[in-house]
A tleap script that builds the chain and sets N, CA, C and O, in Angstrom:
source leaprc.protein.ff14SB
mol = sequence {
  NMET ARG MET ALA GLN GLN ILE GLU GLU GLN
  ILE ASP CYS THR ALA CYS ALA ASN CYS CYS
  ARG VAL ALA THR VAL LYS ILE THR GLU ARG
  ASP ALA GLU LYS LEU MET LYS ARG LEU GLY
  VAL ASN ARG LEU ARG PHE LEU ALA ASP TYR
  VAL GLU GLN SER PRO GLU GLU GLY PHE VAL
  LEU LYS ARG ASN GLN ASP GLY CYS VAL PHE
  LEU GLU GLY ASN LEU CYS GLY VAL TYR ASP
  ALA ARG PRO HIE THR CYS ALA THR PHE PRO
  HIE LEU THR ARG GLY ALA GLY SER LEU VAL
  SER ARG LEU TRP GLN MET VAL ASP ARG ALA
  CYS TYR CYS PRO ILE VAL TYR ASN THR LEU
  GLU ALA TRP LYS PRO GLU VAL GLY PHE ARG
  SER GLY CSER
}
set mol.1.N position { -31.148 123.083 149.101 }
set mol.1.CA position { -29.788 123.549 149.307 }
set mol.1.C position { -29.841 124.992 149.640 }
set mol.1.O position { -29.105 125.418 150.530 }
set mol.2.N position { -30.678 125.814 148.981 }
set mol.2.CA position { -30.750 127.210 149.219 }
set mol.2.C position { -31.009 127.470 150.715 }
set mol.2.O position { -30.403 128.347 151.331 }
set mol.3.N position { -31.916 126.685 151.260 }
set mol.3.CA position { -32.259 126.922 152.706 }
set mol.3.C position { -31.010 126.589 153.538 }
set mol.3.O position { -30.590 127.404 154.359 }
set mol.4.N position { -30.430 125.441 153.344 }
set mol.4.CA position { -29.281 125.030 154.105 }
set mol.4.C position { -28.155 126.046 154.075 }
set mol.4.O position { -27.483 126.324 155.069 }
set mol.5.N position { -27.982 126.608 152.816 }
set mol.5.CA position { -26.920 127.639 152.727 }
set mol.5.C position { -27.218 128.890 153.513 }
set mol.5.O position { -26.328 129.492 154.115 }
set mol.6.N position { -28.497 129.283 153.501 }
set mol.6.CA position { -28.886 130.499 154.262 }
set mol.6.C position { -28.689 130.225 155.744 }
set mol.6.O position { -28.157 131.094 156.434 }
set mol.7.N position { -29.057 129.146 156.245 }
set mol.7.CA position { -28.927 128.813 157.678 }
set mol.7.C position { -27.391 128.710 158.042 }
set mol.7.O position { -26.941 129.211 159.072 }
set mol.8.N position { -26.690 128.087 157.207 }
set mol.8.CA position { -25.156 127.935 157.403 }
set mol.8.C position { -24.616 129.307 157.535 }
set mol.8.O position { -23.767 129.490 158.407 }
set mol.9.N position { -25.002 130.319 156.772 }
set mol.9.CA position { -24.450 131.614 156.761 }
set mol.9.C position { -24.809 132.379 158.082 }
set mol.9.O position { -24.116 133.325 158.455 }
set mol.10.N position { -25.856 131.970 158.750 }
set mol.10.CA position { -26.303 132.631 159.998 }
set mol.10.C position { -25.587 132.144 161.260 }
set mol.10.O position { -25.622 132.803 162.299 }
set mol.11.N position { -24.930 130.969 161.152 }
set mol.11.CA position { -24.261 130.367 162.297 }
set mol.11.C position { -22.795 130.635 162.302 }
set mol.11.O position { -22.118 130.460 161.289 }
set mol.12.N position { -22.279 131.071 163.465 }
set mol.12.CA position { -20.866 131.262 163.550 }
set mol.12.C position { -20.250 129.939 164.281 }
set mol.12.O position { -20.383 129.737 165.488 }
set mol.13.N position { -19.629 129.154 163.480 }
set mol.13.CA position { -19.181 127.878 163.952 }
set mol.13.C position { -18.103 128.091 165.077 }
set mol.13.O position { -17.956 127.241 165.956 }
set mol.14.N position { -17.396 129.176 165.035 }
set mol.14.CA position { -16.437 129.271 166.178 }
set mol.14.C position { -17.032 129.644 167.528 }
set mol.14.O position { -16.356 129.648 168.556 }
set mol.15.N position { -18.363 129.967 167.484 }
set mol.15.CA position { -19.068 130.078 168.751 }
set mol.15.C position { -19.605 128.797 169.338 }
set mol.15.O position { -20.088 128.741 170.468 }
set mol.16.N position { -19.492 127.716 168.473 }
set mol.16.CA position { -20.094 126.446 168.840 }
set mol.16.C position { -18.964 125.350 169.035 }
set mol.16.O position { -18.684 124.884 170.140 }
set mol.17.N position { -18.353 124.994 167.872 }
set mol.17.CA position { -17.320 123.985 167.820 }
set mol.17.C position { -17.773 122.544 168.305 }
set mol.17.O position { -16.975 121.653 168.597 }
set mol.18.N position { -19.064 122.437 168.350 }
set mol.18.CA position { -19.545 121.084 168.808 }
set mol.18.C position { -19.051 119.967 167.915 }
set mol.18.O position { -18.757 118.882 168.415 }
set mol.19.N position { -18.944 120.189 166.579 }
set mol.19.CA position { -18.524 119.160 165.642 }
set mol.19.C position { -17.069 118.715 166.103 }
set mol.19.O position { -16.760 117.525 166.042 }
set mol.20.N position { -16.256 119.591 166.525 }
set mol.20.CA position { -14.940 119.258 166.933 }
set mol.20.C position { -14.911 118.550 168.262 }
set mol.20.O position { -14.017 117.750 168.539 }
set mol.21.N position { -15.936 118.863 169.116 }
set mol.21.CA position { -16.038 118.127 170.373 }
set mol.21.C position { -16.628 116.788 170.323 }
set mol.21.O position { -16.348 115.957 171.187 }
set mol.22.N position { -17.470 116.521 169.309 }
set mol.22.CA position { -18.241 115.293 169.273 }
set mol.22.C position { -17.854 114.390 168.144 }
set mol.22.O position { -17.634 113.207 168.403 }
set mol.23.N position { -17.750 114.826 166.931 }
set mol.23.CA position { -17.470 113.963 165.796 }
set mol.23.C position { -16.103 113.493 165.681 }
set mol.23.O position { -15.165 114.189 166.068 }
set mol.24.N position { -15.933 112.272 165.134 }
set mol.24.CA position { -14.600 111.833 164.877 }
set mol.24.C position { -14.186 112.415 163.427 }
set mol.24.O position { -15.044 112.814 162.639 }
set mol.25.N position { -12.931 112.428 163.165 }
set mol.25.CA position { -12.427 112.989 161.893 }
set mol.25.C position { -11.592 111.933 161.237 }
set mol.25.O position { -10.441 111.686 161.598 }
set mol.26.N position { -12.263 111.266 160.177 }
set mol.26.CA position { -11.478 110.325 159.326 }
set mol.26.C position { -10.615 111.153 158.507 }
set mol.26.O position { -11.013 112.209 158.015 }
set mol.27.N position { -9.342 110.660 158.336 }
set mol.27.CA position { -8.398 111.370 157.606 }
set mol.27.C position { -7.953 110.492 156.383 }
set mol.27.O position { -7.872 109.266 156.442 }
set mol.28.N position { -7.680 111.223 155.295 }
set mol.28.CA position { -7.195 110.631 154.052 }
set mol.28.C position { -5.670 110.719 154.036 }
set mol.28.O position { -5.063 111.339 154.909 }
set mol.29.N position { -5.062 110.088 153.029 }
set mol.29.CA position { -3.638 110.275 152.837 }
set mol.29.C position { -3.300 111.722 152.545 }
set mol.29.O position { -2.318 112.276 153.039 }
set mol.30.N position { -4.131 112.297 151.744 }
set mol.30.CA position { -3.876 113.763 151.394 }
set mol.30.C position { -4.018 114.648 152.674 }
set mol.30.O position { -3.241 115.581 152.878 }
set mol.31.N position { -4.943 114.356 153.454 }
set mol.31.CA position { -5.100 115.111 154.784 }
set mol.31.C position { -3.832 114.963 155.623 }
set mol.31.O position { -3.301 115.925 156.177 }
set mol.32.N position { -3.371 113.712 155.690 }
set mol.32.CA position { -2.176 113.451 156.560 }
set mol.32.C position { -0.931 114.167 155.981 }
set mol.32.O position { -0.112 114.666 156.753 }
set mol.33.N position { -0.775 114.226 154.674 }
set mol.33.CA position { 0.385 114.938 154.109 }
set mol.33.C position { 0.292 116.407 154.381 }
set mol.33.O position { 1.306 117.031 154.691 }
set mol.34.N position { -0.898 117.001 154.278 }
set mol.34.CA position { -1.082 118.468 154.579 }
set mol.34.C position { -0.720 118.704 156.124 }
set mol.34.O position { -0.003 119.643 156.471 }
set mol.35.N position { -1.221 117.861 156.945 }
set mol.35.CA position { -1.040 118.028 158.439 }
set mol.35.C position { 0.430 117.900 158.739 }
set mol.35.O position { 1.017 118.737 159.425 }
set mol.36.N position { 1.030 116.822 158.208 }
set mol.36.CA position { 2.473 116.618 158.505 }
set mol.36.C position { 3.359 117.830 158.097 }
set mol.36.O position { 4.263 118.278 158.804 }
set mol.37.N position { 3.020 118.280 156.951 }
set mol.37.CA position { 3.800 119.492 156.486 }
set mol.37.C position { 3.561 120.750 157.467 }
set mol.37.O position { 4.480 121.448 157.894 }
set mol.38.N position { 2.283 120.928 157.745 }
set mol.38.CA position { 1.943 122.068 158.694 }
set mol.38.C position { 2.542 121.907 160.015 }
set mol.38.O position { 3.005 122.891 160.593 }
set mol.39.N position { 2.571 120.698 160.560 }
set mol.39.CA position { 3.071 120.415 161.909 }
set mol.39.C position { 4.657 120.283 161.895 }
set mol.39.O position { 5.320 120.386 162.927 }
set mol.40.N position { 5.179 120.059 160.715 }
set mol.40.CA position { 6.599 119.832 160.632 }
set mol.40.C position { 7.137 118.557 161.228 }
set mol.40.O position { 8.232 118.466 161.783 }
set mol.41.N position { 6.280 117.594 161.065 }
set mol.41.CA position { 6.695 116.235 161.621 }
set mol.41.C position { 6.665 115.173 160.562 }
set mol.41.O position { 5.983 115.304 159.545 }
set mol.42.N position { 7.432 114.086 160.813 }
set mol.42.CA position { 7.404 112.978 159.885 }
set mol.42.C position { 6.240 112.091 160.107 }
set mol.42.O position { 5.468 112.271 161.049 }
set mol.43.N position { 6.100 111.087 159.202 }
set mol.43.CA position { 4.980 110.159 159.296 }
set mol.43.C position { 4.864 109.425 160.610 }
set mol.43.O position { 3.781 109.304 161.183 }
set mol.44.N position { 5.987 108.942 161.073 }
set mol.44.CA position { 5.977 108.092 162.334 }
set mol.44.C position { 5.498 109.024 163.542 }
set mol.44.O position { 4.685 108.597 164.362 }
set mol.45.N position { 6.012 110.262 163.617 }
set mol.45.CA position { 5.610 111.224 164.698 }
set mol.45.C position { 4.151 111.511 164.468 }
set mol.45.O position { 3.407 111.521 165.449 }
set mol.46.N position { 3.697 111.732 163.334 }
set mol.46.CA position { 2.313 112.154 162.999 }
set mol.46.C position { 1.368 110.982 163.534 }
set mol.46.O position { 0.466 111.185 164.346 }
set mol.47.N position { 1.649 109.835 163.034 }
set mol.47.CA position { 0.831 108.666 163.345 }
set mol.47.C position { 0.826 108.444 164.920 }
set mol.47.O position { -0.236 108.138 165.461 }
set mol.48.N position { 1.921 108.583 165.623 }
set mol.48.CA position { 2.000 108.334 167.041 }
set mol.48.C position { 1.354 109.376 167.811 }
set mol.48.O position { 0.718 109.086 168.824 }
set mol.49.N position { 1.472 110.581 167.401 }
set mol.49.CA position { 0.960 111.736 168.246 }
set mol.49.C position { -0.424 112.189 167.867 }
set mol.49.O position { -1.107 112.722 168.740 }
set mol.50.N position { -0.911 112.030 166.645 }
set mol.50.CA position { -2.191 112.642 166.189 }
set mol.50.C position { -3.255 111.693 165.609 }
set mol.50.O position { -4.385 112.094 165.330 }
set mol.51.N position { -2.868 110.466 165.442 }
set mol.51.CA position { -3.810 109.567 164.709 }
set mol.51.C position { -4.000 108.284 165.483 }
set mol.51.O position { -3.058 107.810 166.119 }
set mol.52.N position { -5.214 107.692 165.449 }
set mol.52.CA position { -5.457 106.397 165.978 }
set mol.52.C position { -6.278 105.550 164.959 }
set mol.52.O position { -6.965 106.103 164.100 }
set mol.53.N position { -6.197 104.291 165.066 }
set mol.53.CA position { -6.934 103.405 164.273 }
set mol.53.C position { -8.298 103.156 164.825 }
set mol.53.O position { -8.393 102.764 165.988 }
set mol.54.N position { -9.379 103.352 164.085 }
set mol.54.CA position { -10.708 103.065 164.483 }
set mol.54.C position { -11.163 101.826 163.674 }
set mol.54.O position { -11.022 101.785 162.452 }
set mol.55.N position { -11.712 100.818 164.390 }
set mol.55.CA position { -12.207 99.634 163.660 }
set mol.55.C position { -13.296 99.951 162.627 }
set mol.55.O position { -13.379 99.284 161.596 }
set mol.56.N position { -14.132 100.965 162.897 }
set mol.56.CA position { -15.233 101.349 162.073 }
set mol.56.C position { -14.843 102.321 160.924 }
set mol.56.O position { -15.382 102.251 159.819 }
set mol.57.N position { -13.886 103.226 161.231 }
set mol.57.CA position { -13.618 104.303 160.317 }
set mol.57.C position { -12.219 104.340 159.800 }
set mol.57.O position { -11.924 105.190 158.960 }
set mol.58.N position { -11.334 103.487 160.235 }
set mol.58.CA position { -9.967 103.563 159.733 }
set mol.58.C position { -9.179 104.567 160.533 }
set mol.58.O position { -9.388 104.663 161.742 }
set mol.59.N position { -8.281 105.325 159.925 }
set mol.59.CA position { -7.513 106.320 160.577 }
set mol.59.C position { -8.297 107.573 160.937 }
set mol.59.O position { -8.950 108.192 160.097 }
set mol.60.N position { -8.211 107.918 162.190 }
set mol.60.CA position { -9.037 109.153 162.625 }
set mol.60.C position { -8.092 109.984 163.477 }
set mol.60.O position { -7.134 109.462 164.047 }
set mol.61.N position { -8.363 111.259 163.558 }
set mol.61.CA position { -7.584 112.123 164.455 }
set mol.61.C position { -7.878 111.733 165.925 }
set mol.61.O position { -9.012 111.426 166.294 }
set mol.62.N position { -6.817 111.759 166.736 }
set mol.62.CA position { -7.009 111.472 168.098 }
set mol.62.C position { -7.783 112.511 168.738 }
set mol.62.O position { -7.916 113.625 168.233 }
set mol.63.N position { -8.359 112.126 169.977 }
set mol.63.CA position { -9.278 113.009 170.717 }
set mol.63.C position { -8.749 113.045 172.150 }
set mol.63.O position { -8.154 112.092 172.653 }
set mol.64.N position { -8.979 114.111 172.733 }
set mol.64.CA position { -8.693 114.302 174.154 }
set mol.64.C position { -10.010 114.593 174.917 }
set mol.64.O position { -11.099 114.499 174.351 }
set mol.65.N position { -9.883 114.943 176.195 }
set mol.65.CA position { -11.103 115.266 176.937 }
set mol.65.C position { -11.936 116.384 176.306 }
set mol.65.O position { -13.135 116.437 176.580 }
set mol.66.N position { -11.421 117.224 175.535 }
set mol.66.CA position { -12.110 118.381 174.928 }
set mol.66.C position { -12.634 118.111 173.540 }
set mol.66.O position { -13.425 118.897 173.018 }
set mol.67.N position { -12.211 117.009 172.921 }
set mol.67.CA position { -12.573 116.638 171.588 }
set mol.67.C position { -11.355 116.452 170.724 }
set mol.67.O position { -10.374 115.840 171.147 }
set mol.68.N position { -11.408 116.976 169.511 }
set mol.68.CA position { -10.303 116.823 168.512 }
set mol.68.C position { -9.006 117.269 169.116 }
set mol.68.O position { -8.972 118.277 169.821 }
set mol.69.N position { -7.989 116.590 168.878 }
set mol.69.CA position { -6.658 116.924 169.454 }
set mol.69.C position { -6.137 118.293 168.990 }
set mol.69.O position { -5.215 118.833 169.600 }
set mol.70.N position { -6.708 118.855 167.930 }
set mol.70.CA position { -6.261 120.160 167.404 }
set mol.70.C position { -7.328 121.237 167.862 }
set mol.70.O position { -7.233 122.363 167.372 }
set mol.71.N position { -8.238 120.993 168.681 }
set mol.71.CA position { -9.174 121.906 169.077 }
set mol.71.C position { -8.534 122.828 170.201 }
set mol.71.O position { -8.102 122.295 171.223 }
set mol.72.N position { -8.470 124.141 170.035 }
set mol.72.CA position { -7.944 125.080 170.933 }
set mol.72.C position { -9.040 126.114 171.323 }
set mol.72.O position { -9.242 127.122 170.646 }
set mol.73.N position { -9.727 125.813 172.439 }
set mol.73.CA position { -10.912 126.563 172.788 }
set mol.73.C position { -12.019 126.225 171.810 }
set mol.73.O position { -12.481 125.084 171.811 }
set mol.74.N position { -12.479 127.168 170.957 }
set mol.74.CA position { -13.511 126.904 169.937 }
set mol.74.C position { -12.906 126.967 168.620 }
set mol.74.O position { -13.648 126.996 167.638 }
set mol.75.N position { -11.521 126.993 168.469 }
set mol.75.CA position { -10.839 127.243 167.177 }
set mol.75.C position { -10.028 125.983 166.824 }
set mol.75.O position { -9.684 125.164 167.676 }
set mol.76.N position { -9.752 125.883 165.546 }
set mol.76.CA position { -8.876 124.707 165.102 }
set mol.76.C position { -7.425 125.301 165.048 }
set mol.76.O position { -7.133 126.326 164.433 }
set mol.77.N position { -6.598 124.567 165.735 }
set mol.77.CA position { -5.219 124.920 165.741 }
set mol.77.C position { -4.486 124.692 164.431 }
set mol.77.O position { -3.393 125.224 164.238 }
set mol.78.N position { -5.073 123.898 163.511 }
set mol.78.CA position { -4.490 123.604 162.175 }
set mol.78.C position { -5.385 124.075 161.085 }
set mol.78.O position { -5.308 123.538 159.980 }
set mol.79.N position { -6.221 125.032 161.311 }
set mol.79.CA position { -7.257 125.490 160.373 }
set mol.79.C position { -6.845 125.500 158.945 }
set mol.79.O position { -7.585 125.025 158.084 }
set mol.80.N position { -5.643 126.046 158.652 }
set mol.80.CA position { -5.191 126.182 157.304 }
set mol.80.C position { -4.843 124.880 156.618 }
set mol.80.O position { -4.704 124.853 155.395 }
set mol.81.N position { -4.696 123.804 157.364 }
set mol.81.CA position { -4.337 122.527 156.909 }
set mol.81.C position { -5.387 121.488 157.387 }
set mol.81.O position { -5.126 120.288 157.303 }
set mol.82.N position { -6.564 121.926 157.884 }
set mol.82.CA position { -7.508 120.916 158.438 }
set mol.82.C position { -7.977 119.892 157.378 }
set mol.82.O position { -7.932 120.191 156.185 }
set mol.83.N position { -8.393 118.781 157.766 }
set mol.83.CA position { -8.806 117.652 156.881 }
set mol.83.C position { -9.992 118.167 156.053 }
set mol.83.O position { -10.722 119.077 156.445 }
set mol.84.N position { -10.136 117.522 154.874 }
set mol.84.CA position { -11.195 117.906 153.986 }
set mol.84.C position { -12.589 117.765 154.553 }
set mol.84.O position { -13.471 118.583 154.291 }
set mol.85.N position { -12.779 116.695 155.349 }
set mol.85.CA position { -14.012 116.520 155.937 }
set mol.85.C position { -14.397 117.722 156.918 }
set mol.85.O position { -15.572 118.073 157.018 }
set mol.86.N position { -13.453 118.296 157.583 }
set mol.86.CA position { -13.629 119.380 158.423 }
set mol.86.C position { -13.992 120.643 157.618 }
set mol.86.O position { -14.879 121.407 157.997 }
set mol.87.N position { -13.290 120.831 156.520 }
set mol.87.CA position { -13.462 122.001 155.749 }
set mol.87.C position { -14.856 122.033 155.120 }
set mol.87.O position { -15.386 123.123 154.901 }
set mol.88.N position { -15.464 120.898 154.823 }
set mol.88.CA position { -16.815 120.865 154.185 }
set mol.88.C position { -17.937 120.577 155.127 }
set mol.88.O position { -19.098 120.572 154.716 }
set mol.89.N position { -17.620 120.323 156.455 }
set mol.89.CA position { -18.638 120.067 157.413 }
set mol.89.C position { -19.620 121.196 157.503 }
set mol.89.O position { -19.164 122.336 157.414 }
set mol.90.N position { -20.932 121.026 157.670 }
set mol.90.CA position { -21.622 119.774 158.018 }
set mol.90.C position { -22.129 119.018 156.780 }
set mol.90.O position { -23.067 118.233 156.922 }
set mol.91.N position { -21.596 119.196 155.634 }
set mol.91.CA position { -21.768 118.470 154.448 }
set mol.91.C position { -23.266 118.571 153.848 }
set mol.91.O position { -23.766 117.657 153.192 }
set mol.92.N position { -23.880 119.701 154.127 }
set mol.92.CA position { -25.243 119.961 153.650 }
set mol.92.C position { -25.140 120.626 152.288 }
set mol.92.O position { -25.863 120.239 151.370 }
set mol.93.N position { -24.306 121.569 152.131 }
set mol.93.CA position { -24.241 122.353 150.877 }
set mol.93.C position { -22.929 122.055 150.131 }
set mol.93.O position { -22.817 122.423 148.961 }
set mol.94.N position { -21.963 121.425 150.738 }
set mol.94.CA position { -20.661 121.131 150.125 }
set mol.94.C position { -20.223 119.742 150.442 }
set mol.94.O position { -20.710 119.185 151.426 }
set mol.95.N position { -19.338 119.128 149.686 }
set mol.95.CA position { -18.720 117.855 149.967 }
set mol.95.C position { -19.199 116.819 148.969 }
set mol.95.O position { -20.134 117.032 148.197 }
set mol.96.N position { -18.525 115.712 149.021 }
set mol.96.CA position { -18.681 114.621 148.121 }
set mol.96.C position { -20.017 113.958 148.365 }
set mol.96.O position { -20.517 113.984 149.490 }
set mol.97.N position { -20.601 113.373 147.357 }
set mol.97.CA position { -21.865 112.618 147.549 }
set mol.97.C position { -23.046 113.528 147.559 }
set mol.97.O position { -22.933 114.693 147.941 }
set mol.98.N position { -24.178 113.026 147.149 }
set mol.98.CA position { -25.433 113.821 147.127 }
set mol.98.C position { -25.991 113.957 148.488 }
set mol.98.O position { -25.608 113.216 149.393 }
set mol.99.N position { -26.917 114.910 148.674 }
set mol.99.CA position { -27.520 115.101 149.982 }
set mol.99.C position { -28.278 113.789 150.341 }
set mol.99.O position { -28.234 113.318 151.477 }
set mol.100.N position { -28.941 113.249 149.369 }
set mol.100.CA position { -29.660 112.040 149.631 }
set mol.100.C position { -28.833 110.979 150.231 }
set mol.100.O position { -29.281 110.266 151.130 }
set mol.101.N position { -27.560 110.842 149.730 }
set mol.101.CA position { -26.680 109.791 150.182 }
set mol.101.C position { -26.279 110.033 151.598 }
set mol.101.O position { -25.851 109.092 152.266 }
set mol.102.N position { -26.386 111.207 152.091 }
set mol.102.CA position { -25.907 111.596 153.351 }
set mol.102.C position { -27.098 111.849 154.407 }
set mol.102.O position { -26.824 112.290 155.523 }
set mol.103.N position { -28.311 111.585 154.066 }
set mol.103.CA position { -29.437 111.938 154.929 }
set mol.103.C position { -29.300 111.174 156.258 }
set mol.103.O position { -29.550 111.766 157.308 }
set mol.104.N position { -28.930 109.942 156.258 }
set mol.104.CA position { -28.731 109.142 157.518 }
set mol.104.C position { -27.856 109.831 158.473 }
set mol.104.O position { -28.086 109.755 159.680 }
set mol.105.N position { -26.823 110.528 157.985 }
set mol.105.CA position { -25.916 111.205 158.907 }
set mol.105.C position { -26.604 112.462 159.597 }
set mol.105.O position { -26.266 112.854 160.714 }
set mol.106.N position { -27.571 113.040 158.856 }
set mol.106.CA position { -28.125 114.316 159.336 }
set mol.106.C position { -28.743 114.082 160.776 }
set mol.106.O position { -28.560 114.922 161.657 }
set mol.107.N position { -29.419 113.021 160.988 }
set mol.107.CA position { -30.072 112.826 162.215 }
set mol.107.C position { -29.080 112.820 163.391 }
set mol.107.O position { -29.338 113.394 164.449 }
set mol.108.N position { -27.989 112.182 163.178 }
set mol.108.CA position { -26.938 112.139 164.163 }
set mol.108.C position { -26.315 113.538 164.357 }
set mol.108.O position { -26.136 113.981 165.491 }
set mol.109.N position { -25.999 114.203 163.294 }
set mol.109.CA position { -25.340 115.477 163.318 }
set mol.109.C position { -26.318 116.593 163.931 }
set mol.109.O position { -25.835 117.585 164.477 }
set mol.110.N position { -27.590 116.423 163.837 }
set mol.110.CA position { -28.513 117.441 164.324 }
set mol.110.C position { -28.453 117.435 165.800 }
set mol.110.O position { -28.901 118.408 166.407 }
set mol.111.N position { -27.937 116.427 166.440 }
set mol.111.CA position { -27.737 116.352 167.914 }
set mol.111.C position { -26.716 117.320 168.392 }
set mol.111.O position { -26.756 117.708 169.560 }
set mol.112.N position { -25.816 117.730 167.579 }
set mol.112.CA position { -24.720 118.574 168.017 }
set mol.112.C position { -24.343 119.715 167.111 }
set mol.112.O position { -23.553 120.579 167.494 }
set mol.113.N position { -24.898 119.733 165.906 }
set mol.113.CA position { -24.617 120.909 164.982 }
set mol.113.C position { -25.826 121.740 164.719 }
set mol.113.O position { -26.781 121.280 164.092 }
set mol.114.N position { -25.802 123.012 165.208 }
set mol.114.CA position { -26.974 123.885 165.049 }
set mol.114.C position { -27.369 124.114 163.574 }
set mol.114.O position { -28.538 124.352 163.272 }
set mol.115.N position { -26.335 124.035 162.620 }
set mol.115.CA position { -26.683 124.284 161.158 }
set mol.115.C position { -27.549 123.112 160.744 }
set mol.115.O position { -28.583 123.330 160.113 }
set mol.116.N position { -27.186 121.886 161.063 }
set mol.116.CA position { -27.934 120.729 160.630 }
set mol.116.C position { -29.327 120.806 161.289 }
set mol.116.O position { -30.347 120.691 160.609 }
set mol.117.N position { -29.355 121.004 162.638 }
set mol.117.CA position { -30.657 121.002 163.273 }
set mol.117.C position { -31.576 122.098 162.672 }
set mol.117.O position { -32.730 121.818 162.346 }
set mol.118.N position { -31.094 123.278 162.534 }
set mol.118.CA position { -31.920 124.320 162.001 }
set mol.118.C position { -32.420 124.100 160.543 }
set mol.118.O position { -33.507 124.519 160.147 }
set mol.119.N position { -31.539 123.410 159.783 }
set mol.119.CA position { -31.871 123.138 158.388 }
set mol.119.C position { -33.033 122.088 158.411 }
set mol.119.O position { -34.026 122.217 157.695 }
set mol.120.N position { -32.851 121.035 159.282 }
set mol.120.CA position { -33.923 120.030 159.327 }
set mol.120.C position { -35.254 120.729 159.749 }
set mol.120.O position { -36.300 120.472 159.153 }
set mol.121.N position { -35.206 121.533 160.689 }
set mol.121.CA position { -36.413 122.224 161.235 }
set mol.121.C position { -37.027 123.105 160.118 }
set mol.121.O position { -38.247 123.172 159.974 }
set mol.122.N position { -36.170 123.765 159.347 }
set mol.122.CA position { -36.708 124.732 158.280 }
set mol.122.C position { -37.290 123.834 157.130 }
set mol.122.O position { -38.222 124.245 156.439 }
set mol.123.N position { -36.757 122.679 156.952 }
set mol.123.CA position { -37.307 121.846 155.886 }
set mol.123.C position { -38.727 121.344 156.158 }
set mol.123.O position { -39.479 121.068 155.223 }
set mol.124.N position { -39.106 121.221 157.481 }
set mol.124.CA position { -40.445 120.631 157.815 }
set mol.124.C position { -41.580 121.433 157.104 }
set mol.124.O position { -42.392 120.780 156.448 }
set mol.125.N position { -41.702 122.712 157.172 }
set mol.125.CA position { -42.794 123.323 156.487 }
set mol.125.C position { -42.655 123.235 154.939 }
set mol.125.O position { -43.645 123.170 154.209 }
set mol.126.N position { -41.390 123.236 154.479 }
set mol.126.CA position { -41.191 123.126 153.000 }
set mol.126.C position { -41.738 121.804 152.480 }
set mol.126.O position { -42.280 121.755 151.376 }
set mol.127.N position { -41.614 120.781 153.221 }
set mol.127.CA position { -42.028 119.416 152.666 }
set mol.127.C position { -43.409 118.994 153.220 }
set mol.127.O position { -43.916 117.906 152.946 }
set mol.128.N position { -44.011 119.963 154.050 }
set mol.128.CA position { -45.359 119.560 154.541 }
set mol.128.C position { -45.294 118.594 155.716 }
set mol.128.O position { -46.254 117.845 155.897 }
set mol.129.N position { -44.318 118.550 156.470 }
set mol.129.CA position { -44.179 117.674 157.618 }
set mol.129.C position { -45.173 118.017 158.704 }
set mol.129.O position { -45.350 119.180 159.064 }
set mol.130.N position { -45.834 116.962 159.232 }
set mol.130.CA position { -46.740 117.168 160.300 }
set mol.130.C position { -46.505 116.154 161.367 }
set mol.130.O position { -46.463 114.948 161.125 }
set mol.131.N position { -46.348 116.690 162.601 }
set mol.131.CA position { -46.108 115.882 163.734 }
set mol.131.C position { -47.168 114.841 164.027 }
set mol.131.O position { -48.341 115.110 163.768 }
set mol.132.N position { -46.849 113.720 164.528 }
set mol.132.CA position { -47.813 112.672 164.784 }
set mol.132.C position { -48.581 112.948 166.054 }
set mol.132.O position { -49.495 112.196 166.391 }
set mol.133.N position { -48.224 114.051 166.804 }
set mol.133.CA position { -48.962 114.252 168.002 }
set mol.133.C position { -50.075 115.239 167.872 }
set mol.133.O position { -50.787 115.499 168.842 }
savepdb mol mol.pdb
quit
């Protein structure tokens, strides 16, 4: 955890925003309430304009050609009310569940998040990883 925290502190997420461009954002009822209040819209408008149903993940934020519907350049247009999963991303040092329970997600996230990639690379010498080549 210490290593992941150090790497996370070295990365400026606003210079990257790949998570907002690539990952889907599953939202909870609490997330929806915060966003509706922040946007000043009712449930019907929120669901119609900002949410879609994913067969795999349930309710997720809509996406456009740039990524998350709230992405503005490299910044979140609803940062103060962003969903919990966004606030705790990349879930290495914060968030529900143990690191072990989330290891399968790390491989996927390493493809687009420099914090995850750099953490995995830094762990290699710590755990004595040797390449098969």
